[in-house]
A tleap script that builds the chain and sets N, CA, C and O, in Angstrom:
source leaprc.protein.ff14SB
mol = sequence {
  NMET SER PHE SER LYS LEU PHE ASP GLY GLY
  PHE LYS LYS ARG ASN GLU SER HIE PHE ALA
  ALA ILE VAL ARG VAL ALA MET ASP ASP GLY
  VAL ILE THR PRO ASP GLU GLN ALA PHE LEU
  ASP ARG LEU ALA GLN ASN LEU ASN ILE GLY
  GLU GLU LYS TYR LYS GLN ILE LEU LYS ASP
  TYR LYS SER HIE PRO ILE ASN PRO PRO VAL
  SER TYR ASP LYS ARG LEU GLU ARG LEU TYR
  ASP LEU VAL ARG MET VAL HIE VAL ASP LYS
  ILE LYS ASP ASP SER GLU LEU SER LEU LEU
  LYS LYS ILE ALA VAL GLY LEU GLY PHE HIE
  ALA VAL ASN VAL LYS TYR ILE VAL ASP LYS
  ALA LEU THR LEU VAL SER ASN GLY THR ASP
  LEU ASP ASP PHE VAL ASP GLN ILE LYS ASN
  MET ASN CARG
}
set mol.1.N position { -66.729 93.095 54.193 }
set mol.1.CA position { -65.895 93.689 54.766 }
set mol.1.C position { -64.821 92.919 55.677 }
set mol.1.O position { -65.520 92.273 56.458 }
set mol.2.N position { -63.400 92.650 55.985 }
set mol.2.CA position { -62.509 91.900 56.298 }
set mol.2.C position { -62.611 93.041 58.302 }
set mol.2.O position { -62.964 94.149 58.705 }
set mol.3.N position { -62.171 92.060 58.719 }
set mol.3.CA position { -61.827 92.512 60.011 }
set mol.3.C position { -60.914 93.587 59.897 }
set mol.3.O position { -61.120 94.734 60.294 }
set mol.4.N position { -59.996 93.206 59.392 }
set mol.4.CA position { -58.738 94.002 59.643 }
set mol.4.C position { -59.043 95.362 59.012 }
set mol.4.O position { -58.408 96.333 59.422 }
set mol.5.N position { -60.329 95.579 57.662 }
set mol.5.CA position { -60.449 96.704 57.293 }
set mol.5.C position { -61.472 97.227 58.420 }
set mol.5.O position { -61.466 98.457 58.470 }
set mol.6.N position { -62.302 96.654 59.288 }
set mol.6.CA position { -62.647 97.717 60.241 }
set mol.6.C position { -61.439 98.271 61.562 }
set mol.6.O position { -61.146 99.353 62.072 }
set mol.7.N position { -61.133 97.282 61.670 }
set mol.7.CA position { -60.218 98.245 62.380 }
set mol.7.C position { -59.653 99.404 62.241 }
set mol.7.O position { -59.605 100.427 62.924 }
set mol.8.N position { -58.980 98.870 60.639 }
set mol.8.CA position { -58.446 100.196 59.872 }
set mol.8.C position { -58.898 101.265 60.197 }
set mol.8.O position { -58.337 102.204 60.760 }
set mol.9.N position { -60.474 101.095 59.670 }
set mol.9.CA position { -61.609 102.003 59.880 }
set mol.9.C position { -61.518 102.796 61.118 }
set mol.9.O position { -61.296 104.004 61.034 }
set mol.10.N position { -61.681 102.183 62.338 }
set mol.10.CA position { -61.912 102.430 63.712 }
set mol.10.C position { -60.567 103.449 63.797 }
set mol.10.O position { -60.697 104.648 64.049 }
set mol.11.N position { -59.413 102.887 63.582 }
set mol.11.CA position { -57.921 103.558 64.088 }
set mol.11.C position { -57.743 104.802 63.631 }
set mol.11.O position { -57.248 105.735 64.263 }
set mol.12.N position { -58.312 104.823 62.076 }
set mol.12.CA position { -57.929 106.306 61.619 }
set mol.12.C position { -59.012 107.308 61.652 }
set mol.12.O position { -58.890 108.480 61.294 }
set mol.13.N position { -60.169 106.707 62.148 }
set mol.13.CA position { -61.404 107.806 62.641 }
set mol.13.C position { -60.345 108.064 64.131 }
set mol.13.O position { -59.972 109.179 64.498 }
set mol.14.N position { -60.070 107.022 64.687 }
set mol.14.CA position { -59.934 107.912 65.899 }
set mol.14.C position { -58.669 108.982 66.220 }
set mol.14.O position { -58.717 109.845 67.097 }
set mol.15.N position { -57.456 108.722 65.264 }
set mol.15.CA position { -56.480 109.408 64.794 }
set mol.15.C position { -57.228 110.796 64.506 }
set mol.15.O position { -56.886 111.867 65.009 }
set mol.16.N position { -58.438 110.594 63.508 }
set mol.16.CA position { -58.890 112.225 62.792 }
set mol.16.C position { -59.349 112.757 64.040 }
set mol.16.O position { -59.223 113.972 64.197 }
set mol.17.N position { -60.001 111.879 65.213 }
set mol.17.CA position { -60.979 112.375 65.917 }
set mol.17.C position { -59.509 113.365 67.319 }
set mol.17.O position { -59.522 114.474 67.854 }
set mol.18.N position { -58.945 112.703 67.346 }
set mol.18.CA position { -57.483 113.004 67.944 }
set mol.18.C position { -57.253 114.099 67.367 }
set mol.18.O position { -57.826 115.077 67.846 }
set mol.19.N position { -56.417 114.297 66.249 }
set mol.19.CA position { -56.017 115.244 65.401 }
set mol.19.C position { -56.531 116.471 65.430 }
set mol.19.O position { -55.819 117.473 65.490 }
set mol.20.N position { -58.413 116.513 65.372 }
set mol.20.CA position { -59.031 117.476 65.236 }
set mol.20.C position { -59.063 117.886 66.931 }
set mol.20.O position { -59.164 119.112 66.978 }
set mol.21.N position { -59.030 117.504 67.856 }
set mol.21.CA position { -58.975 117.789 69.174 }
set mol.21.C position { -57.561 118.824 69.344 }
set mol.21.O position { -57.515 119.920 69.902 }
set mol.22.N position { -56.635 118.195 68.776 }
set mol.22.CA position { -55.182 119.024 68.899 }
set mol.22.C position { -55.494 120.516 67.830 }
set mol.22.O position { -54.904 121.566 68.083 }
set mol.23.N position { -56.272 120.432 66.902 }
set mol.23.CA position { -56.309 121.580 65.868 }
set mol.23.C position { -57.133 122.581 66.818 }
set mol.23.O position { -56.979 123.798 66.718 }
set mol.24.N position { -58.053 121.980 67.784 }
set mol.24.CA position { -59.252 122.618 68.531 }
set mol.24.C position { -58.343 123.514 69.636 }
set mol.24.O position { -58.607 124.677 69.940 }
set mol.25.N position { -57.386 122.845 70.092 }
set mol.25.CA position { -56.806 123.346 71.163 }
set mol.25.C position { -55.964 124.563 70.599 }
set mol.25.O position { -56.121 125.736 70.938 }
set mol.26.N position { -55.065 124.097 69.702 }
set mol.26.CA position { -54.302 125.052 69.038 }
set mol.26.C position { -54.949 126.505 68.565 }
set mol.26.O position { -54.382 127.588 68.707 }
set mol.27.N position { -56.514 126.259 67.858 }
set mol.27.CA position { -56.923 127.390 67.931 }
set mol.27.C position { -57.934 128.009 69.013 }
set mol.27.O position { -59.018 128.551 68.796 }
set mol.28.N position { -57.329 127.798 70.156 }
set mol.28.CA position { -57.878 128.194 71.623 }
set mol.28.C position { -58.014 129.619 71.231 }
set mol.28.O position { -59.076 130.218 71.065 }
set mol.29.N position { -56.588 130.178 71.080 }
set mol.29.CA position { -56.307 131.764 70.831 }
set mol.29.C position { -56.781 132.298 69.659 }
set mol.29.O position { -56.668 133.490 69.374 }
set mol.30.N position { -57.470 131.214 68.753 }
set mol.30.CA position { -58.063 131.859 67.533 }
set mol.30.C position { -56.837 132.166 66.254 }
set mol.30.O position { -56.913 132.710 65.152 }
set mol.31.N position { -55.974 131.674 66.840 }
set mol.31.CA position { -54.655 131.838 65.677 }
set mol.31.C position { -53.442 130.688 65.369 }
set mol.31.O position { -52.434 130.590 66.069 }
set mol.32.N position { -53.694 129.951 64.346 }
set mol.32.CA position { -52.646 128.976 64.524 }
set mol.32.C position { -51.217 129.745 64.299 }
set mol.32.O position { -51.191 130.458 63.296 }
set mol.33.N position { -50.339 129.712 64.882 }
set mol.33.CA position { -48.896 130.537 64.637 }
set mol.33.C position { -47.896 129.463 63.815 }
set mol.33.O position { -47.920 128.257 64.062 }
set mol.34.N position { -46.928 130.124 62.705 }
set mol.34.CA position { -46.405 129.005 62.346 }
set mol.34.C position { -45.642 127.872 62.728 }
set mol.34.O position { -45.485 126.918 61.966 }
set mol.35.N position { -45.093 127.933 64.027 }
set mol.35.CA position { -44.811 126.522 65.053 }
set mol.35.C position { -46.158 125.800 65.435 }
set mol.35.O position { -46.244 124.584 65.266 }
set mol.36.N position { -46.747 126.207 65.722 }
set mol.36.CA position { -48.213 125.130 65.831 }
set mol.36.C position { -48.568 124.772 64.186 }
set mol.36.O position { -48.734 123.564 64.013 }
set mol.37.N position { -48.702 125.555 63.038 }
set mol.37.CA position { -48.490 124.692 61.906 }
set mol.37.C position { -47.757 123.924 61.552 }
set mol.37.O position { -48.191 122.982 60.889 }
set mol.38.N position { -45.986 124.037 61.928 }
set mol.38.CA position { -45.116 122.780 61.459 }
set mol.38.C position { -45.506 122.028 62.194 }
set mol.38.O position { -45.896 121.001 61.638 }
set mol.39.N position { -45.625 122.036 63.548 }
set mol.39.CA position { -46.484 120.829 64.557 }
set mol.39.C position { -47.675 120.342 63.891 }
set mol.39.O position { -47.645 119.134 63.652 }
set mol.40.N position { -48.411 120.783 63.636 }
set mol.40.CA position { -49.691 120.201 63.369 }
set mol.40.C position { -49.460 119.038 61.747 }
set mol.40.O position { -49.972 117.942 61.517 }
set mol.41.N position { -48.465 119.899 60.870 }
set mol.41.CA position { -48.295 119.599 59.964 }
set mol.41.C position { -47.541 117.925 60.145 }
set mol.41.O position { -47.642 116.869 59.521 }
set mol.42.N position { -46.972 118.266 61.034 }
set mol.42.CA position { -45.769 117.007 61.508 }
set mol.42.C position { -46.454 116.099 62.156 }
set mol.42.O position { -45.937 114.984 62.079 }
set mol.43.N position { -47.845 116.173 63.034 }
set mol.43.CA position { -48.672 115.551 63.751 }
set mol.43.C position { -49.565 114.872 62.852 }
set mol.43.O position { -50.117 113.794 63.072 }
set mol.44.N position { -49.640 115.413 62.071 }
set mol.44.CA position { -50.814 115.009 60.910 }
set mol.44.C position { -50.160 113.530 60.112 }
set mol.44.O position { -50.652 112.403 60.150 }
set mol.45.N position { -48.821 114.008 59.359 }
set mol.45.CA position { -48.215 112.687 58.899 }
set mol.45.C position { -48.141 111.503 59.891 }
set mol.45.O position { -48.716 110.435 59.684 }
set mol.46.N position { -47.253 111.819 61.183 }
set mol.46.CA position { -47.243 110.994 62.141 }
set mol.46.C position { -48.712 110.104 62.405 }
set mol.46.O position { -48.718 108.892 62.617 }
set mol.47.N position { -49.701 110.796 62.358 }
set mol.47.CA position { -51.041 110.438 62.504 }
set mol.47.C position { -51.878 109.738 61.038 }
set mol.47.O position { -53.091 109.575 60.906 }
set mol.48.N position { -50.980 109.469 60.225 }
set mol.48.CA position { -51.915 109.319 58.651 }
set mol.48.C position { -52.470 110.117 58.493 }
set mol.48.O position { -53.420 109.484 58.030 }
set mol.49.N position { -52.828 111.215 58.448 }
set mol.49.CA position { -54.159 111.984 58.425 }
set mol.49.C position { -53.730 112.175 56.560 }
set mol.49.O position { -52.595 112.366 56.125 }
set mol.50.N position { -54.578 112.094 56.011 }
set mol.50.CA position { -54.304 112.610 54.448 }
set mol.50.C position { -54.347 113.971 54.160 }
set mol.50.O position { -54.810 114.753 54.991 }
set mol.51.N position { -53.973 114.304 53.215 }
set mol.51.CA position { -53.329 116.225 52.670 }
set mol.51.C position { -55.225 116.740 52.762 }
set mol.51.O position { -55.491 117.711 53.469 }
set mol.52.N position { -56.167 116.146 52.152 }
set mol.52.CA position { -57.481 116.416 51.981 }
set mol.52.C position { -58.248 116.175 52.882 }
set mol.52.O position { -59.219 116.923 52.997 }
set mol.53.N position { -58.078 115.045 53.838 }
set mol.53.CA position { -58.634 114.902 55.245 }
set mol.53.C position { -58.053 116.408 56.057 }
set mol.53.O position { -58.674 117.389 56.467 }
set mol.54.N position { -56.577 116.060 56.062 }
set mol.54.CA position { -55.984 117.625 57.055 }
set mol.54.C position { -56.551 118.835 56.471 }
set mol.54.O position { -56.893 119.655 57.323 }
set mol.55.N position { -56.734 119.157 55.340 }
set mol.55.CA position { -57.261 120.727 55.125 }
set mol.55.C position { -58.712 120.655 55.466 }
set mol.55.O position { -59.260 121.702 55.810 }
set mol.56.N position { -59.529 119.348 55.404 }
set mol.56.CA position { -60.873 119.815 55.809 }
set mol.56.C position { -60.874 119.916 57.418 }
set mol.56.O position { -61.659 120.629 58.043 }
set mol.57.N position { -60.003 119.200 57.927 }
set mol.57.CA position { -59.892 119.217 59.660 }
set mol.57.C position { -59.652 120.651 59.875 }
set mol.57.O position { -60.306 121.295 60.695 }
set mol.58.N position { -58.727 121.157 59.151 }
set mol.58.CA position { -58.131 122.436 59.609 }
set mol.58.C position { -59.204 123.468 59.347 }
set mol.58.O position { -59.375 124.372 60.165 }
set mol.59.N position { -59.836 123.393 58.399 }
set mol.59.CA position { -60.630 124.398 57.904 }
set mol.59.C position { -62.213 124.372 58.899 }
set mol.59.O position { -62.779 125.314 59.453 }
set mol.60.N position { -62.504 123.259 58.850 }
set mol.60.CA position { -64.010 122.862 59.698 }
set mol.60.C position { -63.600 122.122 61.190 }
set mol.60.O position { -64.461 121.328 61.567 }
set mol.61.N position { -62.479 122.255 62.045 }
set mol.61.CA position { -62.319 121.377 63.110 }
set mol.61.C position { -63.502 121.446 64.121 }
set mol.61.O position { -63.511 120.603 65.017 }
set mol.62.N position { -64.255 122.142 64.077 }
set mol.62.CA position { -65.601 122.642 64.970 }
set mol.62.C position { -66.693 121.097 64.946 }
set mol.62.O position { -67.236 120.471 65.857 }
set mol.63.N position { -66.670 120.971 63.925 }
set mol.63.CA position { -68.010 120.067 63.063 }
set mol.63.C position { -67.336 118.902 62.909 }
set mol.63.O position { -67.936 118.113 62.179 }
set mol.64.N position { -65.977 118.389 63.469 }
set mol.64.CA position { -65.049 117.225 63.429 }
set mol.64.C position { -65.575 116.489 64.754 }
set mol.64.O position { -65.349 117.193 65.738 }
set mol.65.N position { -66.188 115.319 65.058 }
set mol.65.CA position { -66.241 114.473 66.230 }
set mol.65.C position { -65.329 114.721 67.083 }
set mol.65.O position { -64.335 115.223 66.559 }
set mol.66.N position { -65.267 114.583 68.107 }
set mol.66.CA position { -64.144 114.499 69.417 }
set mol.66.C position { -64.519 113.306 70.066 }
set mol.66.O position { -65.718 113.389 70.334 }
set mol.67.N position { -64.122 112.412 70.379 }
set mol.67.CA position { -63.898 111.299 71.421 }
set mol.67.C position { -62.846 111.692 72.083 }
set mol.67.O position { -61.822 111.403 71.463 }
set mol.68.N position { -62.571 112.435 73.463 }
set mol.68.CA position { -61.790 112.265 74.456 }
set mol.68.C position { -62.041 110.927 75.055 }
set mol.68.O position { -63.111 110.318 75.089 }
set mol.69.N position { -60.542 110.464 75.657 }
set mol.69.CA position { -60.435 109.564 76.405 }
set mol.69.C position { -61.416 109.559 77.632 }
set mol.69.O position { -61.492 110.626 78.240 }
set mol.70.N position { -62.335 108.290 78.176 }
set mol.70.CA position { -62.590 108.183 78.881 }
set mol.70.C position { -62.006 108.021 80.029 }
set mol.70.O position { -62.245 108.617 81.080 }
set mol.71.N position { -61.140 107.108 79.796 }
set mol.71.CA position { -60.380 106.523 81.298 }
set mol.71.C position { -59.225 107.423 81.513 }
set mol.71.O position { -59.196 108.353 80.707 }
set mol.72.N position { -58.427 107.405 82.233 }
set mol.72.CA position { -57.443 107.906 82.810 }
set mol.72.C position { -56.172 107.167 82.137 }
set mol.72.O position { -55.070 107.619 81.827 }
set mol.73.N position { -56.656 106.019 82.036 }
set mol.73.CA position { -55.356 105.086 81.135 }
set mol.73.C position { -54.958 105.471 79.861 }
set mol.73.O position { -53.802 105.426 79.440 }
set mol.74.N position { -56.015 105.881 79.210 }
set mol.74.CA position { -56.299 106.237 78.094 }
set mol.74.C position { -55.760 107.233 77.511 }
set mol.74.O position { -55.165 107.451 76.456 }
set mol.75.N position { -56.318 108.180 79.040 }
set mol.75.CA position { -55.423 109.674 78.482 }
set mol.75.C position { -53.861 109.795 78.685 }
set mol.75.O position { -53.140 110.633 78.142 }
set mol.76.N position { -53.429 108.698 79.661 }
set mol.76.CA position { -51.860 108.556 79.497 }
set mol.76.C position { -51.543 107.774 78.358 }
set mol.76.O position { -50.417 107.750 77.862 }
set mol.77.N position { -52.394 107.213 77.987 }
set mol.77.CA position { -52.060 106.507 76.135 }
set mol.77.C position { -51.575 107.375 75.246 }
set mol.77.O position { -50.544 107.306 74.576 }
set mol.78.N position { -52.725 108.526 75.311 }
set mol.78.CA position { -52.495 109.641 74.535 }
set mol.78.C position { -51.381 110.105 75.018 }
set mol.78.O position { -50.475 109.830 74.231 }
set mol.79.N position { -50.931 110.779 76.094 }
set mol.79.CA position { -50.026 111.504 76.314 }
set mol.79.C position { -48.611 110.638 75.902 }
set mol.79.O position { -47.705 111.337 75.447 }
set mol.80.N position { -48.494 109.989 75.957 }
set mol.80.CA position { -47.558 108.927 75.704 }
set mol.80.C position { -47.162 108.774 74.191 }
set mol.80.O position { -46.013 108.527 73.826 }
set mol.81.N position { -48.228 108.945 73.354 }
set mol.81.CA position { -47.877 108.820 72.159 }
set mol.81.C position { -47.780 110.398 71.846 }
set mol.81.O position { -46.852 110.605 71.064 }
set mol.82.N position { -48.222 111.160 72.090 }
set mol.82.CA position { -47.841 112.643 71.653 }
set mol.82.C position { -46.498 112.926 72.170 }
set mol.82.O position { -45.627 113.656 71.696 }
set mol.83.N position { -46.497 112.258 73.160 }
set mol.83.CA position { -44.485 112.865 73.684 }
set mol.83.C position { -43.683 112.226 72.787 }
set mol.83.O position { -42.611 112.709 72.423 }
set mol.84.N position { -44.046 111.333 72.453 }
set mol.84.CA position { -43.469 110.623 71.894 }
set mol.84.C position { -42.969 111.221 70.575 }
set mol.84.O position { -41.796 111.324 70.219 }
set mol.85.N position { -44.040 111.586 69.934 }
set mol.85.CA position { -43.866 112.393 68.238 }
set mol.85.C position { -43.083 113.456 68.711 }
set mol.85.O position { -42.074 113.723 68.058 }
set mol.86.N position { -43.357 114.171 69.794 }
set mol.86.CA position { -42.724 115.291 70.248 }
set mol.86.C position { -41.235 115.076 70.160 }
set mol.86.O position { -40.455 115.590 69.358 }
set mol.87.N position { -41.001 114.272 71.075 }
set mol.87.CA position { -39.575 113.820 71.012 }
set mol.87.C position { -38.690 113.564 70.104 }
set mol.87.O position { -37.565 114.052 69.999 }
set mol.88.N position { -39.377 112.532 69.221 }
set mol.88.CA position { -38.694 112.653 67.689 }
set mol.88.C position { -38.531 113.844 66.862 }
set mol.88.O position { -37.651 114.069 66.031 }
set mol.89.N position { -39.497 114.557 67.211 }
set mol.89.CA position { -39.254 115.992 66.598 }
set mol.89.C position { -38.539 116.694 66.949 }
set mol.89.O position { -38.348 117.793 66.428 }
set mol.90.N position { -37.794 116.137 68.181 }
set mol.90.CA position { -36.880 117.135 69.238 }
set mol.90.C position { -37.393 118.786 69.015 }
set mol.90.O position { -36.841 119.785 68.555 }
set mol.91.N position { -38.643 118.523 69.552 }
set mol.91.CA position { -39.491 119.945 69.974 }
set mol.91.C position { -38.805 120.717 71.154 }
set mol.91.O position { -38.808 120.106 72.223 }
set mol.92.N position { -38.347 121.683 71.148 }
set mol.92.CA position { -37.729 121.912 72.554 }
set mol.92.C position { -38.198 123.820 72.807 }
set mol.92.O position { -38.243 124.481 73.844 }
set mol.93.N position { -38.421 124.127 71.664 }
set mol.93.CA position { -38.763 125.303 72.431 }
set mol.93.C position { -40.075 126.083 72.855 }
set mol.93.O position { -41.108 125.613 72.377 }
set mol.94.N position { -40.231 127.330 73.770 }
set mol.94.CA position { -41.486 127.164 74.379 }
set mol.94.C position { -42.862 127.504 74.031 }
set mol.94.O position { -43.764 127.696 74.846 }
set mol.95.N position { -42.981 127.579 72.409 }
set mol.95.CA position { -44.294 127.818 71.966 }
set mol.95.C position { -44.907 126.300 71.542 }
set mol.95.O position { -46.089 126.005 71.367 }
set mol.96.N position { -43.766 125.473 71.441 }
set mol.96.CA position { -44.194 124.204 71.097 }
set mol.96.C position { -44.384 123.387 72.486 }
set mol.96.O position { -45.166 122.438 72.544 }
set mol.97.N position { -43.671 123.787 73.526 }
set mol.97.CA position { -44.037 123.202 74.656 }
set mol.97.C position { -45.304 123.761 75.471 }
set mol.97.O position { -46.092 123.040 76.083 }
set mol.98.N position { -45.381 125.336 75.370 }
set mol.98.CA position { -46.868 125.738 75.451 }
set mol.98.C position { -47.888 125.011 74.914 }
set mol.98.O position { -48.854 124.753 75.631 }
set mol.99.N position { -47.853 124.631 73.779 }
set mol.99.CA position { -48.934 123.746 72.878 }
set mol.99.C position { -48.755 122.496 73.406 }
set mol.99.O position { -49.938 122.290 73.675 }
set mol.100.N position { -48.164 121.451 73.781 }
set mol.100.CA position { -47.785 120.384 74.222 }
set mol.100.C position { -48.944 120.435 75.682 }
set mol.100.O position { -50.036 119.883 75.816 }
set mol.101.N position { -48.204 121.292 76.589 }
set mol.101.CA position { -48.936 121.603 77.778 }
set mol.101.C position { -50.557 122.278 77.643 }
set mol.101.O position { -51.184 122.258 78.702 }
set mol.102.N position { -51.220 122.821 76.534 }
set mol.102.CA position { -52.435 123.000 76.264 }
set mol.102.C position { -53.114 121.713 75.709 }
set mol.102.O position { -54.343 121.666 75.644 }
set mol.103.N position { -52.470 120.843 75.374 }
set mol.103.CA position { -53.398 119.864 74.496 }
set mol.103.C position { -53.190 118.674 75.412 }
set mol.103.O position { -53.766 117.590 75.328 }
set mol.104.N position { -51.861 119.209 76.706 }
set mol.104.CA position { -52.180 117.836 77.943 }
set mol.104.C position { -53.681 118.298 78.783 }
set mol.104.O position { -54.473 117.516 79.308 }
set mol.105.N position { -53.768 119.568 78.733 }
set mol.105.CA position { -55.350 119.705 79.756 }
set mol.105.C position { -56.392 119.539 78.664 }
set mol.105.O position { -57.570 119.291 78.923 }
set mol.106.N position { -55.919 119.685 77.438 }
set mol.106.CA position { -57.705 118.897 76.755 }
set mol.106.C position { -57.671 117.961 76.557 }
set mol.106.O position { -58.641 117.542 75.925 }
set mol.107.N position { -56.646 117.009 76.902 }
set mol.107.CA position { -56.729 115.243 77.293 }
set mol.107.C position { -57.393 115.389 78.945 }
set mol.107.O position { -58.038 114.503 79.505 }
set mol.108.N position { -57.157 116.307 79.343 }
set mol.108.CA position { -58.212 116.101 80.758 }
set mol.108.C position { -57.139 115.987 81.756 }
set mol.108.O position { -57.575 115.208 82.603 }
set mol.109.N position { -56.042 116.340 82.064 }
set mol.109.CA position { -55.123 116.565 82.627 }
set mol.109.C position { -55.067 118.005 83.578 }
set mol.109.O position { -55.211 119.109 83.052 }
set mol.110.N position { -54.893 117.872 84.686 }
set mol.110.CA position { -55.469 119.547 85.440 }
set mol.110.C position { -54.681 120.560 84.977 }
set mol.110.O position { -53.538 120.135 84.810 }
set mol.111.N position { -54.792 121.725 84.694 }
set mol.111.CA position { -53.786 122.692 84.597 }
set mol.111.C position { -52.650 122.970 85.502 }
set mol.111.O position { -51.457 123.093 85.223 }
set mol.112.N position { -53.340 123.056 86.796 }
set mol.112.CA position { -52.677 123.267 87.902 }
set mol.112.C position { -50.966 122.141 87.652 }
set mol.112.O position { -49.790 122.352 87.949 }
set mol.113.N position { -51.531 121.232 87.125 }
set mol.113.CA position { -50.582 119.868 87.215 }
set mol.113.C position { -49.463 119.781 85.954 }
set mol.113.O position { -48.275 119.476 85.849 }
set mol.114.N position { -50.267 120.115 85.292 }
set mol.114.CA position { -50.062 119.962 83.636 }
set mol.114.C position { -48.410 120.245 83.356 }
set mol.114.O position { -47.964 119.529 82.460 }
set mol.115.N position { -47.542 121.067 83.904 }
set mol.115.CA position { -46.416 121.685 83.723 }
set mol.115.C position { -45.800 120.039 84.175 }
set mol.115.O position { -45.473 119.151 83.387 }
set mol.116.N position { -45.776 119.995 85.598 }
set mol.116.CA position { -45.374 118.761 85.859 }
set mol.116.C position { -45.248 117.554 85.396 }
set mol.116.O position { -44.257 116.835 85.522 }
set mol.117.N position { -46.543 117.226 84.687 }
set mol.117.CA position { -46.916 116.073 84.368 }
set mol.117.C position { -46.231 116.013 82.468 }
set mol.117.O position { -45.948 114.944 81.925 }
set mol.118.N position { -46.134 116.982 81.975 }
set mol.118.CA position { -45.639 117.232 80.739 }
set mol.118.C position { -43.916 117.344 81.073 }
set mol.118.O position { -43.307 116.722 80.202 }
set mol.119.N position { -43.095 117.895 81.975 }
set mol.119.CA position { -41.763 117.773 82.167 }
set mol.119.C position { -41.466 115.952 82.203 }
set mol.119.O position { -40.748 115.306 81.440 }
set mol.120.N position { -41.926 115.680 82.845 }
set mol.120.CA position { -41.979 114.012 83.847 }
set mol.120.C position { -42.038 113.332 82.322 }
set mol.120.O position { -41.016 113.038 81.702 }
set mol.121.N position { -43.359 113.134 81.825 }
set mol.121.CA position { -43.824 112.579 80.266 }
set mol.121.C position { -42.318 112.773 79.244 }
set mol.121.O position { -42.009 111.802 78.553 }
set mol.122.N position { -41.586 113.814 79.198 }
set mol.122.CA position { -40.560 114.350 78.361 }
set mol.122.C position { -39.758 113.703 78.631 }
set mol.122.O position { -39.201 113.175 77.669 }
set mol.123.N position { -39.179 113.325 80.119 }
set mol.123.CA position { -37.906 113.150 80.777 }
set mol.123.C position { -38.499 111.452 80.408 }
set mol.123.O position { -37.780 110.719 79.728 }
set mol.124.N position { -39.572 111.059 80.824 }
set mol.124.CA position { -39.941 109.616 80.579 }
set mol.124.C position { -39.327 108.933 79.419 }
set mol.124.O position { -38.501 108.020 79.447 }
set mol.125.N position { -40.078 109.759 77.972 }
set mol.125.CA position { -39.485 108.893 76.984 }
set mol.125.C position { -38.015 109.373 76.341 }
set mol.125.O position { -37.439 108.659 75.521 }
set mol.126.N position { -37.536 110.485 76.734 }
set mol.126.CA position { -36.247 110.782 76.048 }
set mol.126.C position { -35.233 109.449 76.806 }
set mol.126.O position { -34.341 108.805 76.254 }
set mol.127.N position { -35.699 109.336 78.130 }
set mol.127.CA position { -34.753 108.073 78.563 }
set mol.127.C position { -35.350 106.710 78.223 }
set mol.127.O position { -34.759 105.722 78.658 }
set mol.128.N position { -36.583 106.527 77.408 }
set mol.128.CA position { -36.671 105.201 76.507 }
set mol.128.C position { -37.927 104.040 77.314 }
set mol.128.O position { -38.139 102.833 77.196 }
set mol.129.N position { -38.454 104.963 78.005 }
set mol.129.CA position { -39.626 104.297 78.653 }
set mol.129.C position { -40.124 103.494 78.247 }
set mol.129.O position { -40.704 104.245 77.464 }
set mol.130.N position { -40.527 102.502 77.981 }
set mol.130.CA position { -41.832 101.902 77.750 }
set mol.130.C position { -43.724 102.442 78.069 }
set mol.130.O position { -43.954 103.198 79.013 }
set mol.131.N position { -44.387 102.152 77.552 }
set mol.131.CA position { -45.859 102.405 78.035 }
set mol.131.C position { -46.022 101.956 79.258 }
set mol.131.O position { -46.469 102.641 80.178 }
set mol.132.N position { -45.710 100.913 79.340 }
set mol.132.CA position { -46.589 100.001 80.938 }
set mol.132.C position { -45.519 101.047 81.816 }
set mol.132.O position { -46.103 101.748 82.642 }
set mol.133.N position { -44.238 101.202 81.743 }
set mol.133.CA position { -43.255 101.926 83.039 }
set mol.133.C position { -43.821 103.491 82.771 }
set mol.133.O position { -43.731 104.278 83.714 }
set mol.134.N position { -44.293 103.867 81.737 }
set mol.134.CA position { -44.693 105.544 81.863 }
set mol.134.C position { -46.329 105.644 82.438 }
set mol.134.O position { -46.805 106.646 82.972 }
set mol.135.N position { -46.876 104.674 82.252 }
set mol.135.CA position { -48.362 104.891 82.834 }
set mol.135.C position { -48.126 104.636 84.691 }
set mol.135.O position { -48.724 105.220 85.595 }
set mol.136.N position { -47.181 103.695 84.788 }
set mol.136.CA position { -46.777 103.532 86.254 }
set mol.136.C position { -46.031 104.617 86.700 }
set mol.136.O position { -46.527 105.038 87.745 }
set mol.137.N position { -44.913 105.341 86.311 }
set mol.137.CA position { -44.397 106.806 86.997 }
set mol.137.C position { -45.178 108.010 86.800 }
set mol.137.O position { -44.901 109.003 87.473 }
set mol.138.N position { -46.116 108.037 85.961 }
set mol.138.CA position { -46.714 109.381 85.667 }
set mol.138.C position { -47.968 109.113 86.987 }
set mol.138.O position { -48.188 110.061 87.741 }
set mol.139.N position { -48.762 107.743 87.195 }
set mol.139.CA position { -49.698 107.567 88.039 }
set mol.139.C position { -48.869 107.475 89.385 }
set mol.139.O position { -49.428 107.842 90.419 }
set mol.140.N position { -47.754 107.073 89.425 }
set mol.140.CA position { -46.928 107.512 90.514 }
set mol.140.C position { -45.946 108.584 91.190 }
set mol.140.O position { -45.147 108.334 92.093 }
set mol.141.N position { -46.163 109.857 90.564 }
set mol.141.CA position { -45.270 110.634 90.391 }
set mol.141.C position { -45.042 111.138 91.530 }
set mol.141.O position { -43.903 111.395 91.920 }
set mol.142.N position { -46.051 111.334 92.177 }
set mol.142.CA position { -45.915 112.293 93.651 }
set mol.142.C position { -46.134 111.567 95.100 }
set mol.142.O position { -46.792 111.928 96.075 }
set mol.143.N position { -45.332 110.405 94.870 }
set mol.143.CA position { -45.018 109.308 95.956 }
set mol.143.C position { -44.171 109.283 96.255 }
set mol.143.O position { -43.840 108.455 97.105 }
savepdb mol mol.pdb
quit
């Protein structure tokens, strides 16, 4: 097996785990709303989750392994990736922003601060901020 195939497999598993964690957050209230479903559809496409795997994760999301980011920097990277997807989709309504906040809490951001973190993240991404500046500005937003 080539090195690139090993990398692709690991990357794909990480995306599947990330997607399963987001589905778990969306299912927190026991229901996936039509808005959440539309968001999950787009997210699965952006993460290259195949239709079969997508259906499997939606059906049995609790049994799918979740690999939460261990470090703060990795959480910020995932938040950056997610907010960029949201920005591209021009998600602005309250239910979708609420889901984004839930996902940020699921990534490990404190619920008290999540509104400010998500608002700042959306502003930074809409201004074209790259990952390094994003991480720096989120880390230093209270200074």
